[in-house]
mmJSON file of the N, C-alpha and C atoms, coordinates in Angstrom:
{"data_MODEL":{"atom_site":{
"group_PDB":["ATOM","ATOM","ATOM","ATOM","ATOM","ATOM","ATOM","ATOM","ATOM","ATOM","ATOM","ATOM","ATOM","ATOM","ATOM","ATOM","ATOM","ATOM","ATOM","ATOM","ATOM","ATOM","ATOM","ATOM","ATOM","ATOM","ATOM","ATOM","ATOM","ATOM","ATOM","ATOM","ATOM","ATOM","ATOM","ATOM","ATOM","ATOM","ATOM","ATOM","ATOM","ATOM","ATOM","ATOM","ATOM","ATOM","ATOM","ATOM","ATOM","ATOM","ATOM","ATOM","ATOM","ATOM","ATOM","ATOM","ATOM","ATOM","ATOM","ATOM","ATOM","ATOM","ATOM","ATOM","ATOM","ATOM","ATOM","ATOM","ATOM","ATOM","ATOM","ATOM","ATOM","ATOM","ATOM","ATOM","ATOM","ATOM","ATOM","ATOM","ATOM","ATOM","ATOM","ATOM","ATOM","ATOM","ATOM","ATOM","ATOM","ATOM","ATOM","ATOM","ATOM","ATOM","ATOM","ATOM","ATOM","ATOM","ATOM","ATOM","ATOM","ATOM","ATOM","ATOM","ATOM","ATOM","ATOM","ATOM","ATOM","ATOM","ATOM","ATOM","ATOM","ATOM","ATOM","ATOM","ATOM","ATOM","ATOM","ATOM","ATOM","ATOM","ATOM","ATOM","ATOM","ATOM","ATOM","ATOM","ATOM","ATOM","ATOM","ATOM","ATOM","ATOM","ATOM","ATOM","ATOM","ATOM","ATOM","ATOM","ATOM","ATOM","ATOM","ATOM","ATOM","ATOM","ATOM","ATOM","ATOM","ATOM","ATOM","ATOM","ATOM","ATOM","ATOM","ATOM","ATOM","ATOM","ATOM","ATOM","ATOM","ATOM","ATOM","ATOM","ATOM","ATOM","ATOM","ATOM","ATOM","ATOM","ATOM","ATOM","ATOM","ATOM","ATOM","ATOM","ATOM","ATOM","ATOM","ATOM","ATOM","ATOM","ATOM","ATOM","ATOM","ATOM","ATOM","ATOM","ATOM","ATOM","ATOM","ATOM","ATOM","ATOM","ATOM","ATOM","ATOM","ATOM","ATOM","ATOM","ATOM","ATOM","ATOM","ATOM","ATOM","ATOM","ATOM","ATOM","ATOM","ATOM","ATOM","ATOM","ATOM","ATOM","ATOM","ATOM","ATOM","ATOM","ATOM","ATOM","ATOM","ATOM","ATOM","ATOM","ATOM","ATOM","ATOM","ATOM","ATOM","ATOM","ATOM","ATOM","ATOM","ATOM","ATOM","ATOM","ATOM","ATOM","ATOM","ATOM"],
"id":[1,2,3,4,5,6,7,8,9,10,11,12,13,14,15,16,17,18,19,20,21,22,23,24,25,26,27,28,29,30,31,32,33,34,35,36,37,38,39,40,41,42,43,44,45,46,47,48,49,50,51,52,53,54,55,56,57,58,59,60,61,62,63,64,65,66,67,68,69,70,71,72,73,74,75,76,77,78,79,80,81,82,83,84,85,86,87,88,89,90,91,92,93,94,95,96,97,98,99,100,101,102,103,104,105,106,107,108,109,110,111,112,113,114,115,116,117,118,119,120,121,122,123,124,125,126,127,128,129,130,131,132,133,134,135,136,137,138,139,140,141,142,143,144,145,146,147,148,149,150,151,152,153,154,155,156,157,158,159,160,161,162,163,164,165,166,167,168,169,170,171,172,173,174,175,176,177,178,179,180,181,182,183,184,185,186,187,188,189,190,191,192,193,194,195,196,197,198,199,200,201,202,203,204,205,206,207,208,209,210,211,212,213,214,215,216,217,218,219,220,221,222,223,224,225,226,227,228,229,230,231,232,233,234,235,236,237,238,239,240],
"type_symbol":["N","C","C","N","C","C","N","C","C","N","C","C","N","C","C","N","C","C","N","C","C","N","C","C","N","C","C","N","C","C","N","C","C","N","C","C","N","C","C","N","C","C","N","C","C","N","C","C","N","C","C","N","C","C","N","C","C","N","C","C","N","C","C","N","C","C","N","C","C","N","C","C","N","C","C","N","C","C","N","C","C","N","C","C","N","C","C","N","C","C","N","C","C","N","C","C","N","C","C","N","C","C","N","C","C","N","C","C","N","C","C","N","C","C","N","C","C","N","C","C","N","C","C","N","C","C","N","C","C","N","C","C","N","C","C","N","C","C","N","C","C","N","C","C","N","C","C","N","C","C","N","C","C","N","C","C","N","C","C","N","C","C","N","C","C","N","C","C","N","C","C","N","C","C","N","C","C","N","C","C","N","C","C","N","C","C","N","C","C","N","C","C","N","C","C","N","C","C","N","C","C","N","C","C","N","C","C","N","C","C","N","C","C","N","C","C","N","C","C","N","C","C","N","C","C","N","C","C","N","C","C","N","C","C","N","C","C","N","C","C"],
"label_atom_id":["N","CA","C","N","CA","C","N","CA","C","N","CA","C","N","CA","C","N","CA","C","N","CA","C","N","CA","C","N","CA","C","N","CA","C","N","CA","C","N","CA","C","N","CA","C","N","CA","C","N","CA","C","N","CA","C","N","CA","C","N","CA","C","N","CA","C","N","CA","C","N","CA","C","N","CA","C","N","CA","C","N","CA","C","N","CA","C","N","CA","C","N","CA","C","N","CA","C","N","CA","C","N","CA","C","N","CA","C","N","CA","C","N","CA","C","N","CA","C","N","CA","C","N","CA","C","N","CA","C","N","CA","C","N","CA","C","N","CA","C","N","CA","C","N","CA","C","N","CA","C","N","CA","C","N","CA","C","N","CA","C","N","CA","C","N","CA","C","N","CA","C","N","CA","C","N","CA","C","N","CA","C","N","CA","C","N","CA","C","N","CA","C","N","CA","C","N","CA","C","N","CA","C","N","CA","C","N","CA","C","N","CA","C","N","CA","C","N","CA","C","N","CA","C","N","CA","C","N","CA","C","N","CA","C","N","CA","C","N","CA","C","N","CA","C","N","CA","C","N","CA","C","N","CA","C","N","CA","C","N","CA","C","N","CA","C","N","CA","C","N","CA","C","N","CA","C","N","CA","C"],
"label_alt_id":[null,null,null,null,null,null,null,null,null,null,null,null,null,null,null,null,null,null,null,null,null,null,null,null,null,null,null,null,null,null,null,null,null,null,null,null,null,null,null,null,null,null,null,null,null,null,null,null,null,null,null,null,null,null,null,null,null,null,null,null,null,null,null,null,null,null,null,null,null,null,null,null,null,null,null,null,null,null,null,null,null,null,null,null,null,null,null,null,null,null,null,null,null,null,null,null,null,null,null,null,null,null,null,null,null,null,null,null,null,null,null,null,null,null,null,null,null,null,null,null,null,null,null,null,null,null,null,null,null,null,null,null,null,null,null,null,null,null,null,null,null,null,null,null,null,null,null,null,null,null,null,null,null,null,null,null,null,null,null,null,null,null,null,null,null,null,null,null,null,null,null,null,null,null,null,null,null,null,null,null,null,null,null,null,null,null,null,null,null,null,null,null,null,null,null,null,null,null,null,null,null,null,null,null,null,null,null,null,null,null,null,null,null,null,null,null,null,null,null,null,null,null,null,null,null,null,null,null,null,null,null,null,null,null,null,null,null,null,null,null],
"label_comp_id":["MET","MET","MET","ASP","ASP","ASP","ARG","ARG","ARG","ARG","ARG","ARG","LYS","LYS","LYS","LYS","LYS","LYS","PRO","PRO","PRO","PHE","PHE","PHE","VAL","VAL","VAL","PRO","PRO","PRO","ARG","ARG","ARG","TRP","TRP","TRP","LYS","LYS","LYS","GLN","GLN","GLN","LYS","LYS","LYS","GLY","GLY","GLY","TYR","TYR","TYR","LYS","LYS","LYS","GLN","GLN","GLN","LYS","LYS","LYS","THR","THR","THR","THR","THR","THR","CYS","CYS","CYS","ASP","ASP","ASP","ARG","ARG","ARG","CYS","CYS","CYS","GLY","GLY","GLY","PHE","PHE","PHE","ARG","ARG","ARG","ALA","ALA","ALA","LYS","LYS","LYS","TYR","TYR","TYR","PRO","PRO","PRO","SER","SER","SER","GLN","GLN","GLN","ILE","ILE","ILE","VAL","VAL","VAL","VAL","VAL","VAL","PHE","PHE","PHE","HIS","HIS","HIS","VAL","VAL","VAL","ASN","ASN","ASN","GLY","GLY","GLY","ASN","ASN","ASN","LEU","LEU","LEU","ASP","ASP","ASP","ASP","ASP","ASP","ALA","ALA","ALA","THR","THR","THR","ILE","ILE","ILE","THR","THR","THR","ASN","ASN","ASN","LEU","LEU","LEU","ARG","ARG","ARG","SER","SER","SER","ILE","ILE","ILE","CYS","CYS","CYS","LEU","LEU","LEU","ASN","ASN","ASN","CYS","CYS","CYS","VAL","VAL","VAL","VAL","VAL","VAL","GLU","GLU","GLU","ILE","ILE","ILE","ASP","ASP","ASP","LYS","LYS","LYS","ASP","ASP","ASP","ASP","ASP","ASP","SER","SER","SER","PRO","PRO","PRO","TRP","TRP","TRP","LYS","LYS","LYS","GLN","GLN","GLN","GLY","GLY","GLY","ASP","ASP","ASP","LEU","LEU","LEU","MET","MET","MET","ARG","ARG","ARG","ASP","ASP","ASP","PHE","PHE","PHE"],
"label_asym_id":["A","A","A","A","A","A","A","A","A","A","A","A","A","A","A","A","A","A","A","A","A","A","A","A","A","A","A","A","A","A","A","A","A","A","A","A","A","A","A","A","A","A","A","A","A","A","A","A","A","A","A","A","A","A","A","A","A","A","A","A","A","A","A","A","A","A","A","A","A","A","A","A","A","A","A","A","A","A","A","A","A","A","A","A","A","A","A","A","A","A","A","A","A","A","A","A","A","A","A","A","A","A","A","A","A","A","A","A","A","A","A","A","A","A","A","A","A","A","A","A","A","A","A","A","A","A","A","A","A","A","A","A","A","A","A","A","A","A","A","A","A","A","A","A","A","A","A","A","A","A","A","A","A","A","A","A","A","A","A","A","A","A","A","A","A","A","A","A","A","A","A","A","A","A","A","A","A","A","A","A","A","A","A","A","A","A","A","A","A","A","A","A","A","A","A","A","A","A","A","A","A","A","A","A","A","A","A","A","A","A","A","A","A","A","A","A","A","A","A","A","A","A","A","A","A","A","A","A","A","A","A","A","A","A","A","A","A","A","A","A"],
"label_entity_id":["1","1","1","1","1","1","1","1","1","1","1","1","1","1","1","1","1","1","1","1","1","1","1","1","1","1","1","1","1","1","1","1","1","1","1","1","1","1","1","1","1","1","1","1","1","1","1","1","1","1","1","1","1","1","1","1","1","1","1","1","1","1","1","1","1","1","1","1","1","1","1","1","1","1","1","1","1","1","1","1","1","1","1","1","1","1","1","1","1","1","1","1","1","1","1","1","1","1","1","1","1","1","1","1","1","1","1","1","1","1","1","1","1","1","1","1","1","1","1","1","1","1","1","1","1","1","1","1","1","1","1","1","1","1","1","1","1","1","1","1","1","1","1","1","1","1","1","1","1","1","1","1","1","1","1","1","1","1","1","1","1","1","1","1","1","1","1","1","1","1","1","1","1","1","1","1","1","1","1","1","1","1","1","1","1","1","1","1","1","1","1","1","1","1","1","1","1","1","1","1","1","1","1","1","1","1","1","1","1","1","1","1","1","1","1","1","1","1","1","1","1","1","1","1","1","1","1","1","1","1","1","1","1","1","1","1","1","1","1","1"],
"label_seq_id":[1,1,1,2,2,2,3,3,3,4,4,4,5,5,5,6,6,6,7,7,7,8,8,8,9,9,9,10,10,10,11,11,11,12,12,12,13,13,13,14,14,14,15,15,15,16,16,16,17,17,17,18,18,18,19,19,19,20,20,20,21,21,21,22,22,22,23,23,23,24,24,24,25,25,25,26,26,26,27,27,27,28,28,28,29,29,29,30,30,30,31,31,31,32,32,32,33,33,33,34,34,34,35,35,35,36,36,36,37,37,37,38,38,38,39,39,39,40,40,40,41,41,41,42,42,42,43,43,43,44,44,44,45,45,45,46,46,46,47,47,47,48,48,48,49,49,49,50,50,50,51,51,51,52,52,52,53,53,53,54,54,54,55,55,55,56,56,56,57,57,57,58,58,58,59,59,59,60,60,60,61,61,61,62,62,62,63,63,63,64,64,64,65,65,65,66,66,66,67,67,67,68,68,68,69,69,69,70,70,70,71,71,71,72,72,72,73,73,73,74,74,74,75,75,75,76,76,76,77,77,77,78,78,78,79,79,79,80,80,80],
"pdbx_PDB_ins_code":[null,null,null,null,null,null,null,null,null,null,null,null,null,null,null,null,null,null,null,null,null,null,null,null,null,null,null,null,null,null,null,null,null,null,null,null,null,null,null,null,null,null,null,null,null,null,null,null,null,null,null,null,null,null,null,null,null,null,null,null,null,null,null,null,null,null,null,null,null,null,null,null,null,null,null,null,null,null,null,null,null,null,null,null,null,null,null,null,null,null,null,null,null,null,null,null,null,null,null,null,null,null,null,null,null,null,null,null,null,null,null,null,null,null,null,null,null,null,null,null,null,null,null,null,null,null,null,null,null,null,null,null,null,null,null,null,null,null,null,null,null,null,null,null,null,null,null,null,null,null,null,null,null,null,null,null,null,null,null,null,null,null,null,null,null,null,null,null,null,null,null,null,null,null,null,null,null,null,null,null,null,null,null,null,null,null,null,null,null,null,null,null,null,null,null,null,null,null,null,null,null,null,null,null,null,null,null,null,null,null,null,null,null,null,null,null,null,null,null,null,null,null,null,null,null,null,null,null,null,null,null,null,null,null,null,null,null,null,null,null],
"Cartn_x":[-29.347,-28.183,-27.886,-27.775,-27.157,-26.003,-25.526,-23.572,-23.287,-23.987,-23.532,-22.076,-21.214,-20.126,-20.41,-20.529,-20.324,-19.731,-20.517,-19.236,-18.322,-17.054,-16.049,-16.546,-16.051,-15.835,-14.461,-13.453,-12.203,-12.25,-11.332,-10.907,-11.315,-11.31,-11.523,-12.465,-13.207,-14.953,-15.028,-14.89,-15.535,-14.976,-13.722,-13.676,-14.13,-15.348,-16.006,-14.95,-13.824,-13.278,-13.985,-14.637,-14.861,-14.261,-14.589,-13.106,-13.929,-12.467,-13.075,-13.071,-13.851,-13.624,-11.983,-11.639,-10.538,-8.875,-8.114,-6.632,-6.069,-5.88,-5.604,-3.624,-3.556,-1.763,-1.733,-2.34,-2.827,-4.074,-4.793,-6.152,-6.862,-6.903,-7.027,-8.837,-9.207,-11.004,-11.539,-12.051,-12.458,-13.994,-14.524,-15.291,-16.522,-15.05,-15.545,-15.14,-15.856,-15.014,-13.909,-13.909,-13.021,-11.193,-11.211,-10.226,-9.582,-10.253,-9.406,-9.489,-8.885,-8.366,-7.883,-7.668,-7.969,-6.011,-5.119,-3.604,-3.412,-2.971,-2.051,-1.467,-1.571,0.062,1.302,1.047,2.449,2.669,2.053,2.006,1.643,1.18,0.296,-1.185,-1.465,-3.056,-3.867,-3.671,-4.269,-4.309,-3.576,-3.909,-5.401,-5.596,-6.855,-7.723,-6.173,-6.998,-7.539,-8.073,-7.961,-6.59,-5.729,-4.252,-4.049,-4.31,-3.429,-3.543,-4.881,-5.934,-5.401,-5.677,-5.707,-6.349,-7.484,-7.896,-6.864,-5.84,-5.374,-5.797,-5.288,-6.213,-4.77,-5.849,-4.772,-3.567,-3.002,-1.825,-1.128,-1.104,-0.499,0.129,-0.532,-0.842,0.556,0.708,2.434,3.596,2.825,3.995,4.456,3.344,4.267,5.503,4.732,4.754,6.288,6.954,8.049,8.787,8.612,9.315,9.778,9.238,9.617,9.305,8.377,7.827,7.173,7.299,6.78,4.876,4.547,2.781,2.863,1.814,2.161,-0.288,-0.349,-1.246,-2.029,-3.388,-4.383,-5.058,-6.342,-7.007,-8.191,-8.402,-8.417,-9.618,-11.087,-12.618,-13.317,-13.716,-14.592,-15.788,-16.192,-16.483,-18.323,-18.294,-20.142,-21.403],
"Cartn_y":[33.622,32.393,32.243,31.807,31.214,30.366,31.764,31.833,31.664,30.894,31.067,28.902,29.631,28.428,27.614,25.897,25.025,24.709,24.093,24.154,23.07,23.381,22.315,21.164,19.779,19.15,18.111,18.047,17.818,16.161,16.035,14.79,13.892,13.804,12.372,12.059,13.35,12.791,12.754,12.888,12.648,10.897,9.966,8.951,8.315,8.976,7.809,7.93,8.747,7.941,9.649,7.908,8.837,9.727,11.396,11.223,10.717,9.594,10.028,11.52,10.62,11.286,11.033,9.661,9.162,9.623,10.311,10.055,8.959,8.428,7.302,7.298,8.208,8.373,7.643,8.864,9.058,8.223,8.191,7.929,8.823,10.624,10.925,11.56,11.379,11.463,12.09,12.779,14.515,14.875,16.454,16.433,16.871,18.071,18.583,17.828,17.577,17.733,18.551,19.79,20.2,20.501,19.411,18.427,17.881,17.093,16.163,16.389,16.243,16.808,15.456,15.304,14.214,14.67,13.616,14.163,13.201,13.557,12.91,12.007,11.224,10.738,10.792,9.608,10.702,11.37,12.482,13.995,13.809,13.087,13.518,14.125,15.055,15.752,14.882,14.347,13.756,12.729,11.763,9.961,10.313,10.633,9.399,8.468,7.505,6.39,6.407,5.246,5.011,5.069,4.04,3.54,4.22,6.462,6.736,8.238,7.901,9.253,7.953,9.616,9.691,10.368,9.881,11.273,11.341,12.278,12.587,14.373,14.245,15.125,16.248,17.809,18.613,18.859,18.501,18.426,17.351,16.574,15.328,16.571,16.926,18.474,18.605,19.469,20.156,19.619,17.545,17.734,16.838,16.69,16.052,17.085,18.588,19.743,19.302,19.753,20.167,18.804,17.136,15.847,15.802,16.816,16.411,15.738,15.731,13.574,14.136,12.566,12.815,12.986,13.301,13.66,14.374,15.128,16.314,16.498,17.59,17.99,17.469,17.024,17.454,18.359,18.199,18.773,18.172,19.774,20.177,21.122,19.853,20.652,19.537,20.633,19.226,18.529,17.536,16.472,17.04,17.707,17.611,17.039],
"Cartn_z":[-17.359,-17.328,-15.555,-15.09,-13.651,-13.749,-13.262,-12.598,-11.334,-10.371,-9.479,-9.599,-8.337,-8.404,-7.461,-8.546,-7.452,-6.615,-4.542,-4.397,-4.533,-3.772,-3.616,-3.256,-3.59,-3.205,-3.363,-2.258,-1.914,-3.578,-3.769,-4.224,-3.874,-2.223,-1.095,-1.041,-1.326,-1.292,-2.178,-3.385,-4.484,-4.485,-4.155,-4.311,-3.728,-2.113,-1.521,-0.395,0.199,1.045,2.909,3.489,4.22,6.19,6.237,7.073,8.516,9.115,10.358,11.321,13.151,13.76,15.139,15.012,15.402,14.25,15.408,14.255,13.814,13.234,12.49,13.231,13.382,13.933,15.51,16.024,17.721,18.712,17.257,18.493,19.461,18.88,19.862,18.921,20.34,19.211,19.403,17.885,17.963,19.137,19.018,19.135,18.714,17.754,16.204,15.512,13.948,12.81,12.245,12.72,12.141,12.935,13.945,14.765,13.713,13.105,12.654,10.332,9.344,8.931,7.325,6.703,5.784,5.521,4.817,4.999,3.191,2.108,0.993,2.106,2.381,2.481,1.849,0.25,-0.958,-0.652,-0.801,-1.199,-2.462,-3.239,-4.26,-4.022,-4.227,-4.346,-6.159,-6.176,-7.303,-6.81,-5.971,-6.418,-5.14,-4.939,-3.907,-3.73,-3.871,-3.893,-1.64,-1.331,0.002,0.693,0.063,1.16,1.007,0.223,0.414,0.587,2.031,2.177,3.483,5.143,6.201,6.921,8.194,8.866,10.251,10.012,11.673,12.476,13.558,14.163,13.645,14.019,14.192,14.727,15.734,17.043,15.814,15.041,14.433,13.697,12.554,12.138,12.344,12.653,13.652,13.686,14.829,14.934,12.81,12.104,10.962,9.744,10.578,9.993,10.332,11.801,13.024,12.783,11.629,12.442,10.5,9.44,8.304,8.01,8.256,7.654,6.463,5.912,4.225,3.992,4.984,5.243,5.119,3.549,2.717,3.728,3.203,3.884,2.981,2.433,1.966,0.894,0.621,0.491,1.751,3.378,4.45,4.279,3.769,4.278,4.919,5.905,6.655,5.836,6.473,6.161,6.711,6.558,7.221,6.544],
"occupancy":[1.0,1.0,1.0,1.0,1.0,1.0,1.0,1.0,1.0,1.0,1.0,1.0,1.0,1.0,1.0,1.0,1.0,1.0,1.0,1.0,1.0,1.0,1.0,1.0,1.0,1.0,1.0,1.0,1.0,1.0,1.0,1.0,1.0,1.0,1.0,1.0,1.0,1.0,1.0,1.0,1.0,1.0,1.0,1.0,1.0,1.0,1.0,1.0,1.0,1.0,1.0,1.0,1.0,1.0,1.0,1.0,1.0,1.0,1.0,1.0,1.0,1.0,1.0,1.0,1.0,1.0,1.0,1.0,1.0,1.0,1.0,1.0,1.0,1.0,1.0,1.0,1.0,1.0,1.0,1.0,1.0,1.0,1.0,1.0,1.0,1.0,1.0,1.0,1.0,1.0,1.0,1.0,1.0,1.0,1.0,1.0,1.0,1.0,1.0,1.0,1.0,1.0,1.0,1.0,1.0,1.0,1.0,1.0,1.0,1.0,1.0,1.0,1.0,1.0,1.0,1.0,1.0,1.0,1.0,1.0,1.0,1.0,1.0,1.0,1.0,1.0,1.0,1.0,1.0,1.0,1.0,1.0,1.0,1.0,1.0,1.0,1.0,1.0,1.0,1.0,1.0,1.0,1.0,1.0,1.0,1.0,1.0,1.0,1.0,1.0,1.0,1.0,1.0,1.0,1.0,1.0,1.0,1.0,1.0,1.0,1.0,1.0,1.0,1.0,1.0,1.0,1.0,1.0,1.0,1.0,1.0,1.0,1.0,1.0,1.0,1.0,1.0,1.0,1.0,1.0,1.0,1.0,1.0,1.0,1.0,1.0,1.0,1.0,1.0,1.0,1.0,1.0,1.0,1.0,1.0,1.0,1.0,1.0,1.0,1.0,1.0,1.0,1.0,1.0,1.0,1.0,1.0,1.0,1.0,1.0,1.0,1.0,1.0,1.0,1.0,1.0,1.0,1.0,1.0,1.0,1.0,1.0,1.0,1.0,1.0,1.0,1.0,1.0,1.0,1.0,1.0,1.0,1.0,1.0,1.0,1.0,1.0,1.0,1.0,1.0],
"B_iso_or_equiv":[0.0,0.0,0.0,0.0,0.0,0.0,0.0,0.0,0.0,0.0,0.0,0.0,0.0,0.0,0.0,0.0,0.0,0.0,0.0,0.0,0.0,0.0,0.0,0.0,0.0,0.0,0.0,0.0,0.0,0.0,0.0,0.0,0.0,0.0,0.0,0.0,0.0,0.0,0.0,0.0,0.0,0.0,0.0,0.0,0.0,0.0,0.0,0.0,0.0,0.0,0.0,0.0,0.0,0.0,0.0,0.0,0.0,0.0,0.0,0.0,0.0,0.0,0.0,0.0,0.0,0.0,0.0,0.0,0.0,0.0,0.0,0.0,0.0,0.0,0.0,0.0,0.0,0.0,0.0,0.0,0.0,0.0,0.0,0.0,0.0,0.0,0.0,0.0,0.0,0.0,0.0,0.0,0.0,0.0,0.0,0.0,0.0,0.0,0.0,0.0,0.0,0.0,0.0,0.0,0.0,0.0,0.0,0.0,0.0,0.0,0.0,0.0,0.0,0.0,0.0,0.0,0.0,0.0,0.0,0.0,0.0,0.0,0.0,0.0,0.0,0.0,0.0,0.0,0.0,0.0,0.0,0.0,0.0,0.0,0.0,0.0,0.0,0.0,0.0,0.0,0.0,0.0,0.0,0.0,0.0,0.0,0.0,0.0,0.0,0.0,0.0,0.0,0.0,0.0,0.0,0.0,0.0,0.0,0.0,0.0,0.0,0.0,0.0,0.0,0.0,0.0,0.0,0.0,0.0,0.0,0.0,0.0,0.0,0.0,0.0,0.0,0.0,0.0,0.0,0.0,0.0,0.0,0.0,0.0,0.0,0.0,0.0,0.0,0.0,0.0,0.0,0.0,0.0,0.0,0.0,0.0,0.0,0.0,0.0,0.0,0.0,0.0,0.0,0.0,0.0,0.0,0.0,0.0,0.0,0.0,0.0,0.0,0.0,0.0,0.0,0.0,0.0,0.0,0.0,0.0,0.0,0.0,0.0,0.0,0.0,0.0,0.0,0.0,0.0,0.0,0.0,0.0,0.0,0.0,0.0,0.0,0.0,0.0,0.0,0.0],
"pdbx_formal_charge":[null,null,null,null,null,null,null,null,null,null,null,null,null,null,null,null,null,null,null,null,null,null,null,null,null,null,null,null,null,null,null,null,null,null,null,null,null,null,null,null,null,null,null,null,null,null,null,null,null,null,null,null,null,null,null,null,null,null,null,null,null,null,null,null,null,null,null,null,null,null,null,null,null,null,null,null,null,null,null,null,null,null,null,null,null,null,null,null,null,null,null,null,null,null,null,null,null,null,null,null,null,null,null,null,null,null,null,null,null,null,null,null,null,null,null,null,null,null,null,null,null,null,null,null,null,null,null,null,null,null,null,null,null,null,null,null,null,null,null,null,null,null,null,null,null,null,null,null,null,null,null,null,null,null,null,null,null,null,null,null,null,null,null,null,null,null,null,null,null,null,null,null,null,null,null,null,null,null,null,null,null,null,null,null,null,null,null,null,null,null,null,null,null,null,null,null,null,null,null,null,null,null,null,null,null,null,null,null,null,null,null,null,null,null,null,null,null,null,null,null,null,null,null,null,null,null,null,null,null,null,null,null,null,null,null,null,null,null,null,null],
"auth_seq_id":[1,1,1,2,2,2,3,3,3,4,4,4,5,5,5,6,6,6,7,7,7,8,8,8,9,9,9,10,10,10,11,11,11,12,12,12,13,13,13,14,14,14,15,15,15,16,16,16,17,17,17,18,18,18,19,19,19,20,20,20,21,21,21,22,22,22,23,23,23,24,24,24,25,25,25,26,26,26,27,27,27,28,28,28,29,29,29,30,30,30,31,31,31,32,32,32,33,33,33,34,34,34,35,35,35,36,36,36,37,37,37,38,38,38,39,39,39,40,40,40,41,41,41,42,42,42,43,43,43,44,44,44,45,45,45,46,46,46,47,47,47,48,48,48,49,49,49,50,50,50,51,51,51,52,52,52,53,53,53,54,54,54,55,55,55,56,56,56,57,57,57,58,58,58,59,59,59,60,60,60,61,61,61,62,62,62,63,63,63,64,64,64,65,65,65,66,66,66,67,67,67,68,68,68,69,69,69,70,70,70,71,71,71,72,72,72,73,73,73,74,74,74,75,75,75,76,76,76,77,77,77,78,78,78,79,79,79,80,80,80],
"auth_comp_id":["MET","MET","MET","ASP","ASP","ASP","ARG","ARG","ARG","ARG","ARG","ARG","LYS","LYS","LYS","LYS","LYS","LYS","PRO","PRO","PRO","PHE","PHE","PHE","VAL","VAL","VAL","PRO","PRO","PRO","ARG","ARG","ARG","TRP","TRP","TRP","LYS","LYS","LYS","GLN","GLN","GLN","LYS","LYS","LYS","GLY","GLY","GLY","TYR","TYR","TYR","LYS","LYS","LYS","GLN","GLN","GLN","LYS","LYS","LYS","THR","THR","THR","THR","THR","THR","CYS","CYS","CYS","ASP","ASP","ASP","ARG","ARG","ARG","CYS","CYS","CYS","GLY","GLY","GLY","PHE","PHE","PHE","ARG","ARG","ARG","ALA","ALA","ALA","LYS","LYS","LYS","TYR","TYR","TYR","PRO","PRO","PRO","SER","SER","SER","GLN","GLN","GLN","ILE","ILE","ILE","VAL","VAL","VAL","VAL","VAL","VAL","PHE","PHE","PHE","HIS","HIS","HIS","VAL","VAL","VAL","ASN","ASN","ASN","GLY","GLY","GLY","ASN","ASN","ASN","LEU","LEU","LEU","ASP","ASP","ASP","ASP","ASP","ASP","ALA","ALA","ALA","THR","THR","THR","ILE","ILE","ILE","THR","THR","THR","ASN","ASN","ASN","LEU","LEU","LEU","ARG","ARG","ARG","SER","SER","SER","ILE","ILE","ILE","CYS","CYS","CYS","LEU","LEU","LEU","ASN","ASN","ASN","CYS","CYS","CYS","VAL","VAL","VAL","VAL","VAL","VAL","GLU","GLU","GLU","ILE","ILE","ILE","ASP","ASP","ASP","LYS","LYS","LYS","ASP","ASP","ASP","ASP","ASP","ASP","SER","SER","SER","PRO","PRO","PRO","TRP","TRP","TRP","LYS","LYS","LYS","GLN","GLN","GLN","GLY","GLY","GLY","ASP","ASP","ASP","LEU","LEU","LEU","MET","MET","MET","ARG","ARG","ARG","ASP","ASP","ASP","PHE","PHE","PHE"],
"auth_asym_id":["A","A","A","A","A","A","A","A","A","A","A","A","A","A","A","A","A","A","A","A","A","A","A","A","A","A","A","A","A","A","A","A","A","A","A","A","A","A","A","A","A","A","A","A","A","A","A","A","A","A","A","A","A","A","A","A","A","A","A","A","A","A","A","A","A","A","A","A","A","A","A","A","A","A","A","A","A","A","A","A","A","A","A","A","A","A","A","A","A","A","A","A","A","A","A","A","A","A","A","A","A","A","A","A","A","A","A","A","A","A","A","A","A","A","A","A","A","A","A","A","A","A","A","A","A","A","A","A","A","A","A","A","A","A","A","A","A","A","A","A","A","A","A","A","A","A","A","A","A","A","A","A","A","A","A","A","A","A","A","A","A","A","A","A","A","A","A","A","A","A","A","A","A","A","A","A","A","A","A","A","A","A","A","A","A","A","A","A","A","A","A","A","A","A","A","A","A","A","A","A","A","A","A","A","A","A","A","A","A","A","A","A","A","A","A","A","A","A","A","A","A","A","A","A","A","A","A","A","A","A","A","A","A","A","A","A","A","A","A","A"],
"auth_atom_id":["N","CA","C","N","CA","C","N","CA","C","N","CA","C","N","CA","C","N","CA","C","N","CA","C","N","CA","C","N","CA","C","N","CA","C","N","CA","C","N","CA","C","N","CA","C","N","CA","C","N","CA","C","N","CA","C","N","CA","C","N","CA","C","N","CA","C","N","CA","C","N","CA","C","N","CA","C","N","CA","C","N","CA","C","N","CA","C","N","CA","C","N","CA","C","N","CA","C","N","CA","C","N","CA","C","N","CA","C","N","CA","C","N","CA","C","N","CA","C","N","CA","C","N","CA","C","N","CA","C","N","CA","C","N","CA","C","N","CA","C","N","CA","C","N","CA","C","N","CA","C","N","CA","C","N","CA","C","N","CA","C","N","CA","C","N","CA","C","N","CA","C","N","CA","C","N","CA","C","N","CA","C","N","CA","C","N","CA","C","N","CA","C","N","CA","C","N","CA","C","N","CA","C","N","CA","C","N","CA","C","N","CA","C","N","CA","C","N","CA","C","N","CA","C","N","CA","C","N","CA","C","N","CA","C","N","CA","C","N","CA","C","N","CA","C","N","CA","C","N","CA","C","N","CA","C","N","CA","C","N","CA","C","N","CA","C","N","CA","C","N","CA","C","N","CA","C","N","CA","C"],
"pdbx_PDB_model_num":[1,1,1,1,1,1,1,1,1,1,1,1,1,1,1,1,1,1,1,1,1,1,1,1,1,1,1,1,1,1,1,1,1,1,1,1,1,1,1,1,1,1,1,1,1,1,1,1,1,1,1,1,1,1,1,1,1,1,1,1,1,1,1,1,1,1,1,1,1,1,1,1,1,1,1,1,1,1,1,1,1,1,1,1,1,1,1,1,1,1,1,1,1,1,1,1,1,1,1,1,1,1,1,1,1,1,1,1,1,1,1,1,1,1,1,1,1,1,1,1,1,1,1,1,1,1,1,1,1,1,1,1,1,1,1,1,1,1,1,1,1,1,1,1,1,1,1,1,1,1,1,1,1,1,1,1,1,1,1,1,1,1,1,1,1,1,1,1,1,1,1,1,1,1,1,1,1,1,1,1,1,1,1,1,1,1,1,1,1,1,1,1,1,1,1,1,1,1,1,1,1,1,1,1,1,1,1,1,1,1,1,1,1,1,1,1,1,1,1,1,1,1,1,1,1,1,1,1,1,1,1,1,1,1,1,1,1,1,1,1]
}}}
């Protein structure tokens, strides 16, 4: 019996969201995919609707965290 785990696929990817290479918040253009992450705007990680998802750069992640923004970090997996 094959007991290998299936690879993790984030909810946003399952719903068809394509992680962008440009930050939706500041316009930064990423050279590497790992510089951009996917955020759930309303903080609900179960809400993977396209209107709730944003691709943002790591700098904006820090600013959002420091500014106490309502945006919450979502399923942070690189889009290969």
